[in-house]
Each structure stands twice: as structure tokens, then as C-alpha cells.
C-alpha positions as CSV (number, residue, x, y, z in Angstrom):
1,X,-157.4,-171.6,-41.4
2,X,-158.6,-170.7,-38.0
3,X,-157.1,-167.1,-37.0
4,X,-155.3,-168.4,-34.0
5,X,-153.4,-170.9,-36.2
6,X,-153.0,-168.5,-38.7
7,X,-151.2,-165.9,-36.4
8,X,-149.1,-168.8,-34.8
9,X,-147.9,-169.8,-38.5
10,X,-147.0,-166.0,-39.3
11,X,-145.0,-165.7,-35.9
12,X,-143.1,-168.9,-36.8
13,X,-142.3,-167.7,-40.4
14,X,-141.3,-164.4,-39.0
15,X,-139.0,-166.1,-36.5
16,X,-137.5,-168.3,-39.0
17,X,-136.8,-165.7,-41.4
18,X,-135.3,-163.6,-38.4
19,X,-133.1,-166.5,-37.5
20,X,-131.8,-166.9,-41.0
21,X,-130.8,-163.2,-41.4
22,X,-127.1,-163.3,-41.2
23,X,-125.3,-161.4,-38.3
24,X,-122.7,-159.8,-40.6
25,X,-122.5,-158.9,-44.3
26,X,-119.3,-158.0,-46.0
27,X,-120.0,-156.3,-49.4
28,X,-118.3,-154.4,-52.3
29,X,-115.1,-156.2,-51.7
30,X,-112.6,-158.0,-54.0
31,X,-112.9,-161.1,-51.8
32,X,-110.2,-163.7,-52.6
33,X,-111.8,-166.9,-51.3
34,X,-108.8,-169.3,-51.8
35,X,-111.4,-172.1,-52.7
36,X,-110.4,-174.9,-55.0
37,X,-110.9,-172.7,-58.1
38,X,-109.3,-169.5,-56.5
39,X,-112.6,-167.7,-57.0
40,X,-113.1,-163.9,-56.7
41,X,-116.4,-162.8,-55.3
42,X,-117.8,-159.4,-54.0
43,X,-119.5,-160.4,-50.9
44,X,-120.3,-163.1,-48.3
45,X,-122.5,-163.3,-45.2
46,X,-121.9,-164.5,-41.6
47,X,-124.0,-166.4,-39.3
48,X,-122.6,-166.9,-36.0
49,X,-118.9,-167.5,-36.4
50,X,-119.2,-169.1,-39.8
51,X,-119.7,-168.0,-43.4
52,X,-123.4,-168.6,-44.5
53,X,-123.4,-167.2,-48.1
54,X,-121.0,-166.2,-50.9
55,X,-121.8,-164.3,-53.8
56,X,-122.4,-161.0,-55.8
57,X,-123.3,-157.7,-53.7
58,X,-127.0,-158.0,-54.8
59,X,-127.3,-161.7,-53.9
60,X,-125.8,-161.5,-50.5
61,X,-127.4,-157.9,-49.5
62,X,-130.8,-159.4,-50.1
63,X,-130.3,-161.5,-47.1
64,X,-129.8,-158.5,-44.7
65,X,-132.3,-158.6,-41.7
66,X,-132.8,-155.7,-39.2
67,X,-130.0,-156.8,-37.1
68,X,-127.2,-157.5,-39.6
69,X,-123.9,-155.6,-39.3
70,X,-122.8,-154.3,-42.8
71,X,-119.2,-154.1,-43.6
72,X,-118.4,-152.0,-46.7
73,X,-115.1,-153.2,-48.2
74,X,-115.0,-150.3,-50.3
75,X,-113.4,-152.3,-53.1
76,X,-110.6,-153.4,-51.0
77,X,-109.0,-157.0,-51.3
78,X,-110.2,-159.6,-48.7
79,X,-108.4,-162.7,-47.8
80,X,-109.0,-165.3,-45.7
81,X,-107.5,-165.1,-42.0
82,X,-103.7,-165.7,-42.2
83,X,-102.1,-168.6,-40.5
84,X,-98.5,-168.8,-39.2
85,X,-97.4,-172.4,-38.9
86,X,-94.8,-171.8,-36.4
87,X,-94.5,-169.3,-33.5
88,X,-93.1,-169.4,-29.8
89,X,-95.5,-166.7,-28.7
90,X,-95.3,-167.1,-25.0
91,X,-91.4,-166.6,-24.9
92,X,-91.5,-164.1,-27.6
93,X,-93.7,-161.8,-25.9
94,X,-91.3,-161.6,-22.8
95,X,-87.9,-161.3,-24.7
96,X,-87.8,-157.6,-23.7
97,X,-89.6,-157.7,-20.5
98,X,-86.5,-156.8,-18.4
99,X,-85.0,-154.5,-21.0
100,X,-85.3,-153.3,-24.6
101,X,-83.0,-155.1,-27.1
102,X,-81.9,-152.8,-30.1
103,X,-81.3,-154.1,-33.6
104,X,-78.0,-155.3,-34.1
105,X,-76.6,-155.2,-37.6
106,X,-72.6,-155.9,-37.1
107,X,-70.4,-157.2,-34.3
108,X,-69.7,-153.7,-33.4
109,X,-73.4,-153.4,-32.4
110,X,-73.4,-156.4,-30.3
111,X,-70.2,-155.3,-28.6
112,X,-71.6,-151.9,-27.9
113,X,-74.8,-153.4,-26.6
114,X,-72.6,-155.7,-24.3
115,X,-70.5,-152.7,-23.1
116,X,-73.5,-150.8,-22.4
117,X,-74.9,-153.6,-20.4
118,X,-72.1,-153.7,-18.0
119,X,-73.2,-150.0,-16.9
120,X,-76.6,-151.5,-16.2
121,X,-75.8,-154.6,-14.1
122,X,-73.4,-155.0,-11.1
123,X,-69.8,-156.3,-11.5
124,X,-69.9,-160.2,-12.0
125,X,-73.4,-160.3,-13.0
126,X,-74.2,-162.6,-16.3
127,X,-74.8,-160.6,-19.3
128,X,-76.8,-162.9,-21.6
129,X,-77.7,-161.8,-25.2
130,X,-79.8,-164.4,-27.1
131,X,-80.9,-164.9,-30.7
132,X,-78.6,-162.4,-32.5
133,X,-77.8,-164.6,-35.3
134,X,-74.4,-164.5,-37.0
135,X,-76.0,-165.1,-40.4
136,X,-77.8,-161.8,-40.0
137,X,-74.6,-159.6,-39.0
138,X,-72.9,-158.0,-41.9
139,X,-69.6,-159.6,-40.4
140,X,-71.1,-162.9,-40.7
141,X,-69.4,-164.4,-37.6
142,X,-69.5,-164.9,-34.0
143,X,-67.9,-162.3,-31.5
144,X,-64.5,-163.8,-30.4
145,X,-63.7,-164.6,-27.0
146,X,-61.1,-161.8,-27.0
147,X,-63.7,-159.2,-28.1
148,X,-66.1,-160.1,-25.4
149,X,-63.3,-160.0,-23.0
150,X,-62.5,-156.3,-24.1
151,X,-65.9,-154.9,-23.7
152,X,-67.0,-156.9,-20.5
153,X,-63.7,-157.9,-18.5
154,X,-65.5,-158.1,-15.2
155,X,-68.6,-159.7,-16.3
156,X,-69.3,-163.1,-17.6
157,X,-70.9,-163.0,-21.3
158,X,-72.9,-165.5,-23.0
159,X,-73.8,-164.6,-26.8
160,X,-76.5,-167.4,-27.3
161,X,-78.0,-168.6,-30.7
162,X,-80.3,-171.5,-30.2
163,X,-78.3,-174.5,-28.8
164,X,-74.8,-172.8,-29.7
165,X,-73.2,-170.1,-27.9
166,X,-69.9,-167.8,-27.7
167,X,-68.5,-167.1,-24.1
168,X,-66.0,-164.7,-22.7
169,X,-63.2,-165.8,-20.6
170,X,-65.1,-165.1,-17.3
171,X,-68.1,-167.3,-18.5
172,X,-65.8,-170.1,-19.5
173,X,-64.0,-170.1,-16.2
174,X,-67.0,-170.0,-14.1
175,X,-68.4,-172.7,-16.1
176,X,-65.3,-174.7,-15.6
177,X,-64.8,-175.1,-19.3
178,X,-61.1,-175.1,-19.9
179,X,-58.3,-177.1,-21.6
180,X,-59.1,-180.1,-19.8
181,X,-62.9,-180.0,-19.6
182,X,-64.5,-182.8,-21.7
183,X,-68.2,-183.4,-22.4
184,X,-69.9,-186.4,-20.9
185,X,-70.0,-189.6,-22.7
186,X,-73.0,-189.7,-25.2
187,X,-73.2,-186.0,-25.3
188,X,-74.0,-184.6,-28.8
189,X,-72.1,-181.2,-28.1
190,X,-68.9,-179.9,-29.3
191,X,-66.5,-177.5,-27.6
192,X,-64.5,-175.7,-30.2
193,X,-60.7,-175.2,-29.6
194,X,-57.8,-173.6,-31.0
195,X,-54.5,-175.2,-32.1
196,X,-53.1,-175.3,-28.4
197,X,-56.3,-177.0,-27.2
198,X,-57.8,-174.0,-25.6
199,X,-61.6,-173.4,-25.8
200,X,-62.2,-170.7,-28.2
201,X,-65.4,-169.8,-26.5
202,X,-67.8,-171.2,-29.0
203,X,-70.1,-174.1,-27.9
204,X,-72.2,-176.2,-30.1
205,X,-75.2,-177.8,-28.5
206,X,-73.5,-177.4,-25.2
207,X,-75.0,-174.2,-23.9
208,X,-76.6,-176.1,-21.0
209,X,-73.1,-176.6,-19.4
210,X,-72.8,-172.8,-19.1
211,X,-73.4,-172.0,-15.3
212,X,-75.3,-168.9,-16.1
213,X,-77.3,-167.0,-13.2
214,X,-79.9,-164.6,-14.4
215,X,-80.3,-161.2,-12.5
216,X,-83.3,-160.2,-15.0
217,X,-86.7,-159.2,-13.7
218,X,-89.2,-162.1,-13.9
219,X,-92.7,-161.4,-14.8
220,X,-95.5,-162.7,-12.6
221,X,-98.4,-164.6,-14.2
222,X,-100.6,-161.5,-14.7
223,X,-97.7,-159.8,-16.7
224,X,-97.0,-163.1,-18.9
225,X,-100.7,-163.1,-19.9
226,X,-100.8,-159.3,-20.8
227,X,-97.7,-159.5,-22.7
228,X,-99.1,-162.6,-24.5
229,X,-102.5,-160.5,-25.2
230,X,-100.5,-157.7,-26.8
231,X,-98.5,-160.0,-29.0
232,X,-101.5,-161.8,-30.3
233,X,-103.1,-158.4,-30.9
234,X,-100.0,-157.5,-32.9
235,X,-100.4,-160.8,-34.9
236,X,-104.1,-159.7,-35.7
237,X,-102.7,-156.4,-37.0
238,X,-101.0,-158.1,-39.7
239,X,-103.9,-160.3,-40.5
240,X,-102.9,-163.4,-38.6
241,X,-106.0,-165.3,-37.2
242,X,-104.5,-168.6,-36.3
243,X,-101.1,-169.7,-35.2
244,X,-99.5,-173.1,-34.4
245,X,-97.3,-172.9,-31.2
246,X,-94.4,-175.3,-32.0
247,X,-93.3,-175.7,-28.5
248,X,-96.1,-175.2,-25.9
249,X,-95.5,-176.6,-22.6
250,X,-97.8,-176.7,-19.8
251,X,-96.9,-173.0,-18.8
252,X,-97.9,-171.7,-22.2
253,X,-100.8,-173.8,-22.7
254,X,-102.2,-172.5,-19.2
255,X,-101.7,-168.7,-20.5
256,X,-103.5,-169.3,-23.7
257,X,-106.5,-171.0,-21.8
258,X,-106.5,-168.0,-19.3
259,X,-106.8,-165.8,-22.2
260,X,-109.7,-167.7,-23.7
261,X,-111.6,-168.0,-20.3
262,X,-111.4,-164.1,-20.1
263,X,-112.6,-163.6,-23.7
264,X,-109.4,-162.1,-24.6
265,X,-107.9,-164.7,-27.1
266,X,-107.8,-163.1,-30.4
267,X,-106.1,-165.9,-32.4
268,X,-106.8,-169.6,-32.8
269,X,-104.0,-171.9,-31.3
270,X,-102.7,-175.4,-32.5
271,X,-100.5,-176.6,-30.0
272,X,-97.3,-179.0,-30.3
273,X,-96.2,-180.4,-27.0
274,X,-92.4,-180.2,-26.7
275,X,-90.6,-183.4,-25.9
276,X,-86.7,-183.8,-25.2
277,X,-85.1,-186.3,-27.6
278,X,-82.4,-186.9,-25.1
279,X,-84.5,-188.4,-22.3
280,X,-84.8,-192.0,-21.7
281,X,-87.5,-193.5,-24.1
282,X,-89.6,-194.3,-21.0
283,X,-89.8,-190.8,-20.1
284,X,-90.4,-189.5,-23.7
285,X,-93.4,-191.9,-23.8
286,X,-94.8,-190.5,-20.5
287,X,-94.4,-186.8,-22.0
288,X,-96.3,-187.9,-25.2
289,X,-98.9,-189.8,-23.1
290,X,-99.4,-186.7,-21.1
291,X,-100.2,-184.5,-24.3
292,X,-102.6,-187.4,-25.5
293,X,-104.5,-187.2,-22.1
294,X,-104.6,-183.4,-21.8
295,X,-108.1,-182.1,-21.9
296,X,-107.3,-179.8,-24.7
297,X,-106.4,-182.8,-26.9
298,X,-110.1,-183.0,-27.7
299,X,-110.7,-181.3,-31.0
300,X,-111.4,-177.5,-30.6
301,X,-111.2,-174.5,-33.0
302,X,-109.9,-172.2,-30.5
303,X,-107.3,-174.2,-28.5
304,X,-106.1,-177.6,-29.4
305,X,-103.1,-179.8,-28.1
306,X,-102.7,-181.9,-31.2
307,X,-98.8,-182.1,-32.0
308,X,-95.6,-183.3,-30.5
309,X,-92.4,-181.4,-31.2
310,X,-88.6,-182.8,-31.0
311,X,-85.2,-181.5,-32.0
312,X,-83.3,-183.7,-34.2
313,X,-80.5,-181.2,-35.2
314,X,-78.9,-177.8,-34.7
315,X,-79.6,-174.9,-36.8
316,X,-78.4,-173.2,-40.1
317,X,-78.1,-169.9,-38.1
318,X,-75.6,-171.2,-35.7
319,X,-73.6,-173.8,-38.0
320,X,-74.8,-176.8,-36.6
321,X,-77.6,-178.2,-38.8
322,X,-76.9,-181.8,-39.7
323,X,-75.9,-182.1,-43.4
324,X,-75.5,-184.9,-45.7
325,X,-72.2,-183.5,-46.9
326,X,-69.6,-181.6,-44.8
327,X,-70.0,-178.0,-44.1
328,X,-66.7,-177.3,-44.9
329,X,-64.2,-175.2,-43.1
330,X,-65.7,-171.8,-42.2
331,X,-64.6,-168.3,-40.9
332,X,-68.4,-167.3,-40.6
333,X,-69.4,-170.5,-38.3
334,X,-65.9,-170.8,-36.8
335,X,-65.7,-174.4,-38.2
336,X,-62.2,-175.7,-38.1
337,X,-62.9,-179.4,-39.0
338,X,-63.3,-180.0,-42.6
339,X,-65.3,-183.3,-41.9
340,X,-67.8,-181.7,-39.7
341,X,-71.5,-182.2,-40.7
342,X,-73.1,-180.6,-37.9
343,X,-74.9,-182.0,-35.1
344,X,-77.7,-184.7,-34.7
345,X,-79.5,-185.1,-31.4
346,X,-81.7,-188.4,-31.8
347,X,-80.5,-191.7,-33.2
348,X,-82.6,-193.4,-35.8
349,X,-84.2,-196.1,-33.8
350,X,-85.2,-193.7,-31.1
351,X,-86.5,-191.3,-33.7
352,X,-88.7,-193.9,-35.1
353,X,-90.1,-195.0,-31.7
354,X,-90.7,-191.6,-30.7
355,X,-92.7,-190.7,-34.0
356,X,-94.7,-194.0,-33.9
357,X,-95.8,-193.5,-30.3
358,X,-96.9,-190.1,-31.1
359,X,-98.8,-190.9,-34.2
360,X,-100.3,-194.0,-32.5
361,X,-101.7,-191.7,-29.9
362,X,-103.4,-189.1,-32.6
363,X,-100.7,-186.5,-32.1
364,X,-98.8,-185.1,-35.2
365,X,-95.2,-185.6,-34.7
366,X,-92.7,-183.1,-36.1
367,X,-89.0,-182.5,-35.4
368,X,-87.0,-179.4,-35.9
369,X,-84.8,-180.6,-38.9
370,X,-82.9,-177.9,-40.7
371,X,-80.0,-179.7,-42.6
372,X,-80.8,-182.2,-45.4
373,X,-79.1,-185.0,-43.3
374,X,-81.9,-184.4,-40.5
375,X,-84.4,-184.1,-43.3
376,X,-83.8,-187.5,-44.9
377,X,-83.2,-189.1,-41.4
378,X,-86.9,-188.0,-40.4
379,X,-88.2,-189.0,-43.6
380,X,-86.7,-192.6,-43.5
381,X,-88.1,-192.9,-39.9
382,X,-91.6,-192.0,-41.4
383,X,-91.1,-194.4,-44.3
384,X,-90.2,-197.2,-41.7
385,X,-93.5,-196.4,-39.8
386,X,-95.6,-196.4,-42.9
387,X,-94.8,-200.0,-43.5
388,X,-97.0,-200.9,-40.6
389,X,-98.8,-197.9,-39.9
390,X,-99.9,-195.7,-42.9
391,X,-99.3,-192.2,-42.0
392,X,-100.6,-190.0,-44.7
393,X,-104.1,-189.3,-42.8
394,X,-101.8,-188.6,-39.7
395,X,-100.0,-185.9,-41.5
396,X,-96.5,-186.3,-40.0
397,X,-94.4,-183.1,-40.4
398,X,-90.9,-181.7,-40.9
399,X,-90.4,-178.3,-39.3
400,X,-87.8,-176.0,-41.0
401,X,-86.5,-178.5,-43.6
402,X,-84.5,-175.7,-45.1
403,X,-82.1,-178.0,-47.3
404,X,-83.8,-180.5,-49.2
405,X,-83.5,-182.7,-52.2
406,X,-85.7,-184.0,-55.3
407,X,-85.6,-187.3,-53.5
408,X,-86.8,-185.8,-50.1
409,X,-89.8,-184.3,-51.8
410,X,-90.9,-187.4,-53.9
411,X,-90.9,-189.6,-50.7
412,X,-92.7,-186.9,-48.8
413,X,-95.4,-186.9,-51.5
414,X,-95.3,-190.7,-51.7
415,X,-96.5,-191.3,-47.9
416,X,-98.1,-187.8,-47.2
417,X,-95.6,-185.9,-45.1
418,X,-96.2,-182.1,-44.9
419,X,-93.7,-179.4,-44.2
420,X,-93.5,-176.2,-42.0
421,X,-91.1,-173.7,-43.5
422,X,-89.8,-170.1,-42.6
423,X,-89.8,-168.0,-45.9
424,X,-88.3,-165.0,-43.9
425,X,-85.2,-166.9,-43.5
426,X,-84.6,-166.8,-47.2
427,X,-84.7,-163.1,-47.2
428,X,-82.5,-162.7,-44.2
429,X,-79.9,-165.4,-44.5
430,X,-79.7,-166.4,-48.1
431,X,-76.7,-164.2,-48.9
432,X,-74.8,-165.7,-46.0
433,X,-75.7,-169.2,-47.0
434,X,-74.7,-168.7,-50.6
435,X,-71.4,-167.4,-49.4
436,X,-71.0,-170.7,-47.2
437,X,-72.2,-173.2,-49.5
438,X,-72.2,-171.7,-53.0
439,X,-75.2,-171.8,-55.4
440,X,-75.2,-175.3,-56.6
441,X,-75.7,-176.9,-53.1
442,X,-78.5,-174.6,-52.5
443,X,-80.6,-175.5,-55.5
444,X,-82.9,-177.1,-53.1
445,X,-82.9,-174.6,-50.3
446,X,-86.6,-173.8,-49.3
447,X,-87.7,-175.4,-52.7
448,X,-91.4,-174.1,-52.6
449,X,-92.1,-174.5,-56.3
450,X,-91.0,-178.0,-56.4
451,X,-92.9,-178.8,-53.4
452,X,-96.0,-177.3,-55.0
453,X,-95.5,-178.8,-58.1
454,X,-95.1,-182.4,-56.5
455,X,-98.2,-181.9,-54.5
456,X,-96.4,-181.9,-51.0
457,X,-98.4,-179.7,-48.7
458,X,-95.9,-177.0,-47.1
459,X,-96.9,-174.0,-44.9
460,X,-95.4,-170.7,-44.1
461,X,-94.4,-169.7,-40.7
462,X,-92.1,-167.4,-38.9
463,X,-90.5,-169.3,-36.0
464,X,-91.2,-166.1,-34.1
465,X,-89.3,-166.1,-30.6
466,X,-88.2,-162.6,-30.0
467,X,-89.9,-159.3,-29.6
468,X,-93.3,-157.7,-30.4
469,X,-93.4,-156.1,-33.9
470,X,-94.0,-157.9,-37.1
471,X,-90.6,-156.4,-38.8
472,X,-88.5,-155.5,-35.8
473,X,-88.8,-159.1,-34.4
474,X,-85.4,-161.3,-34.9
475,X,-87.5,-163.7,-37.0
476,X,-89.8,-161.5,-38.5
477,X,-93.7,-162.6,-38.5
478,X,-94.9,-160.0,-41.2
479,X,-96.6,-162.6,-43.6
480,X,-96.6,-160.0,-46.6
481,X,-92.8,-160.0,-46.1
482,X,-92.8,-163.7,-46.2
483,X,-95.2,-164.1,-49.1
484,X,-93.2,-161.5,-51.3
485,X,-89.8,-163.4,-50.8
486,X,-91.4,-166.7,-51.9
487,X,-92.7,-164.8,-55.1
488,X,-89.3,-162.8,-55.7
489,X,-86.7,-165.0,-53.9
490,X,-84.5,-161.6,-53.6
491,X,-82.6,-162.0,-50.5
492,X,-81.2,-158.8,-48.8
493,X,-77.6,-158.0,-49.6
494,X,-77.8,-160.2,-52.9
495,X,-77.7,-158.6,-56.3
496,X,-79.4,-161.4,-58.0
497,X,-82.4,-163.8,-57.8
498,X,-81.8,-166.8,-55.6
499,X,-82.7,-170.0,-57.6
500,X,-85.6,-168.2,-59.6
501,X,-86.8,-171.8,-60.6
502,X,-88.4,-172.1,-57.1
503,X,-90.2,-168.7,-57.1
504,X,-93.9,-169.1,-56.4
505,X,-97.1,-167.0,-57.9
506,X,-98.8,-164.8,-55.9
507,X,-101.6,-167.4,-55.7
508,X,-99.5,-170.0,-54.3
509,X,-97.9,-167.6,-51.8
510,X,-101.2,-166.8,-50.5
511,X,-102.2,-170.7,-50.3
512,X,-98.9,-171.0,-48.3
513,X,-100.3,-168.8,-45.4
514,X,-104.0,-169.9,-45.6
515,X,-105.3,-173.3,-47.0
516,X,-102.1,-175.1,-46.8
517,X,-101.4,-174.3,-43.2
518,X,-104.9,-175.1,-42.4
519,X,-104.2,-178.8,-44.0
520,X,-101.0,-178.8,-41.9
521,X,-103.2,-178.4,-38.7
522,X,-106.1,-180.8,-39.9
523,X,-108.3,-177.9,-40.3
524,X,-108.7,-177.4,-44.1
525,X,-112.6,-178.1,-43.7
526,X,-112.9,-175.2,-41.1
527,X,-110.6,-172.5,-42.2
528,X,-108.1,-171.4,-44.8
529,X,-110.6,-170.1,-47.5
530,X,-113.8,-168.3,-47.6
531,X,-116.4,-170.7,-48.3
532,X,-119.6,-171.5,-46.9
533,X,-119.5,-173.4,-43.7
534,X,-116.1,-172.2,-42.8
535,X,-115.1,-170.0,-39.9
536,X,-115.5,-166.3,-40.7
537,X,-111.8,-165.4,-40.3
538,X,-110.7,-162.7,-42.7
539,X,-108.6,-159.6,-43.2
540,X,-109.3,-156.6,-45.3
541,X,-106.2,-155.2,-47.0
542,X,-105.0,-151.7,-47.9
543,X,-103.6,-152.9,-51.3
544,X,-104.4,-155.7,-53.8
545,X,-102.3,-158.7,-53.2
546,X,-102.8,-160.1,-56.6
547,X,-102.3,-156.8,-58.8
548,X,-100.3,-154.3,-56.8
549,X,-96.6,-153.8,-57.9
550,X,-94.6,-156.8,-56.9
551,X,-92.4,-154.7,-54.6
552,X,-95.3,-153.3,-52.6
553,X,-96.4,-156.8,-51.6
554,X,-94.1,-156.6,-48.8
555,X,-95.5,-153.4,-47.6
556,X,-99.2,-154.3,-47.7
557,X,-100.9,-153.3,-44.5
558,X,-104.3,-154.6,-42.9
559,X,-107.3,-152.4,-42.6
560,X,-109.4,-154.7,-40.5
561,X,-109.1,-158.2,-39.1
562,X,-111.9,-160.5,-38.0
563,X,-112.0,-163.7,-36.3
564,X,-115.3,-165.8,-36.2
565,X,-117.1,-162.7,-37.6
566,X,-115.9,-160.5,-34.6
567,X,-113.6,-157.6,-35.4
568,X,-110.1,-157.9,-33.6
569,X,-108.3,-155.2,-35.2
570,X,-108.9,-151.9,-36.9
571,X,-106.2,-149.5,-38.2
572,X,-105.9,-146.1,-36.7
573,X,-107.2,-143.4,-38.8
574,X,-105.0,-140.1,-38.4
575,X,-107.5,-137.3,-37.8
């Protein structure tokens, strides 16, 4: 071979070897891959933002090049980056922008906070307290109109929990809600009244009729973006590398895009565009078409507008979830009608039309469906659509689906419906729900084991809506607490296991927050497990999720978090 050709060949070989060298190698770890066999390995290599090799320490370290970054896991447990199937990050990040909201455990705490707020605002200013759920108060009830009057006689007060609220007398008066007030024809709302017909102050799905006027500071765009950046960084601190925003409007999408353009986005975001089920069907079609036409509807691993979200019923936290059987008269939820079954927002024909239109436009449809009546209604809509448009590959979803049945699970498996659940609600609300409904009626409350056994893909989320802080948030987004409760089913304030037949194994609990959630967002070929070709999203833990004492699972902390092979979080070490 001529010398010139030999030199060129050696240069080419050298260049090829250098290019093949991984950018990062993690070694000496207990790497829980969450592949099909749930394999455990020691090391893996990352080239670009993807995993390029998986194996033993010796096998992977042989691939090291001169520029390869080495990450010694020091025997720690390494898991795929965790995914939260349901957050409202842009709103949650701003919840305390104007003033901090203390933790409230009792009605007395609520009243004390409202009394304090009267000293911070002007007489006549509205005091609005959102998302302090009655199921989580030890008193297990709404504050009464009289109680709110006592602590804030000169300020209108709105104690708001989702679509429902409790008002004091001044708030009712300013809103024109009195004995003679009636909701417009066609409204799905309800004004609770006492024996004389006077409003008690509790409104169900009628908070839109309250004429509030906020006096709180409003953030500018830079402040919104910075608050969102801080929240995403806190998600990273508990191992989260991907989220599904289940209520992304234009403003939220724009904020995520700004962070991405600035190189500050540290979580991958799957977005569901919110549509109003109360709008005329022509307007709903326009909203869905807007999502389908959005530039970010093109498949992307960082920002993807891929879903449509609607609200089918109320909530279990407020007493308005749509049930197949009556709720029952309740002091907890201030329910007086023995036949009351909750509130449903969308009739069957309209629901089917909305879901079909979204699915036909390559958008995953989901609806907030808490009660078993709503769950069955949405499954019925998907089943009707499936007769002419097979839905399995379109992965229609049910959001929350807390109250289920064996029939619902079987039908979901049959046609390919997936589910987005919030395990922390079992931890926080199980005791109240058992008091309200009794144990037998809750046999299929968050039935994780039945869903796994049936082969229904269900994913774990938080529905995070308020505060920054994985355990201080009103709906906590700490995934280790969530995994622990699916394994133990031991709600707080309850002295026994809540339907132990539905307990998950540790492997299943981890799948709930990794590969299952990746499947929910059509991304199981790209993330959710640590396999060759997949994104290098992973977390190094300070404890072993698979072997630590069961009670310690909820206390696991994260040592480091990586997204696409780049470190986005490292715990602070006390010096």
C-alpha cells in the first residue's frame, strides 16, 4: 500500500474509533433497566443523548475514549428517568407568587389563614383560597357560611376546590346568589340550600357565577418563565425527567417553548390541549383543529402537543364526581339529596363526537373522569368509536378513573384504552373515602393490581396544581411516595391496609412511573427503560428501591438526575 494511502487509512480508522467512543459511561451501579425482563446490569454508555451500550463494568469501560465522561455510581441504584403522567406545571409554579399558603390540616387552620388575610388586604377585597381539599382536612367537611362570616365579616370569601366552592354571606351577596337565584337553563351546576331555600354557601360546578375580583399581584412573562424553570428543576430533584401537562393552553405552551429556546428546559413535555365541553360542538372542533395545526404537533422528544383534554365530571375531593350509584347524604360533602350522583358535564353524543374528532386528527383524547359513572360513560364513547375507527393504536385515555369496576377494566383491555391515575390520592384521601362509601364500594378504587393483571396500561401521575416542593405541594409530586402507596396501600389516618388485593410489587410500581407512562405518551420506543437506542434519561438514587425496607421507599432521595446524558440535578453535599 502506498505511504500516502496508508496514512489516510490510519487517519480514517482513528477518526472512526474516536467517533465511536461514548460521551459518557456510567459504571459500578445497580442499573435497573426496566426492560421486558427487568434486567439488572452494572454499566451503560451514552453517545449523544442516547444509550449506546449496556453491560458489565468491564464490557462498557473498554469503550472509553479520551473525551468520555466517567460517572462512578458507587454501587447505587440507577433507574430510568421517572415520568409524571399528569401535571399542571405552569399554574402550580405561580400558586404562591403573591403570598405563601401555609399547610392546612383542619377547619381551624383554614379560618385562621382567612382571618390573617383580612389583615393583609383592604376591607371589601376578595379573599380567595384555592385547592384546600375537604377530604384532607381532619374535620372532613367544608367551612360553613357562618364560620367564614365570623372570621371575615367585611371581606367576600371564596373557599374554592376545583369546580366547587364555599362562600361567605358577602360573597353570595356580591354575586347575586340568594334565595331567588336560579342557574341558567342547561347548567350542570348546583346551589346547595338549607330547609328554607337559602343558599348554604356551597356551590357545585357553579364557581363561574361567583363575581370575584382579584387584588393579588400578577407576574410578568419573565417571572412566569423563571417560576416554571424553578419548578422543573424541583421535578428533576426527585428523578422526574418527563411530564405530561394535562391542561396546556397557548400561554403554557409558549412558556415551555421559551425555556427550550433558552436551553433551560430540563423536563421533556407531552402536552394535552384543553377544550371546553360546554362550548358548541363547532367551537370544540375549532379548538381541536387548532391543536392539530400547532407547529409542536409534529413529533418531538422535548415538546409535543399530542393530546386533547376535557372535563367529564366533578371530583371526589369536592363531592361532585359522577357515580353510578348515589353518593348518599353526607356531612363530609354537605350532600342533602339522597339520590345525588354527582355532576356530569358532557352528554353522550357530544362526548363521542369530541373524542372521535380528536382521535381522527392524531390527538390522544382524555377526559377528567373521576367517578365510575364518568369512567363507564367515557369507555362507552370509545367503544362506539371503535366500531368504525379502531382505537387501540390511538391510545385513548381516561384521566383519574379513581372509581372503577371489573367490567370497565375488561372493556379497556378489549379495545386498548389507557389510564392516567394519581396514587398519592390513595394516601391522602383513602380514609375519608372509606368513611363516606364503606369498604365494599371501594373494592375497585385505584385498582392497580387488577389493571396490571388484565394488561391495561396505567401510568402514575400527581395532578400537581399548587406549590413548589414535592411533599409540600397540595397534590404531592414525589414519585417515591406515590410508588410506596401503590405497594403498601396504607392511607394516612387509617389503621389497616386498603384492599390489599390491589397492592403492586416494587417492579410494577417502578413500571408505573417509567415504561407505562412512556406508553401512555406514545414514547415507549424512546424512553421509559435503559436500553440501547433509548434516550439517556436516568436517576441515581441514594437507596435501593428494590431492596430497602418497605417503609423507606417513600423516603428515597435522588443523588443525581440526567436528561439526554446531561446532568440536570445533583444533590448538595454538606461540607
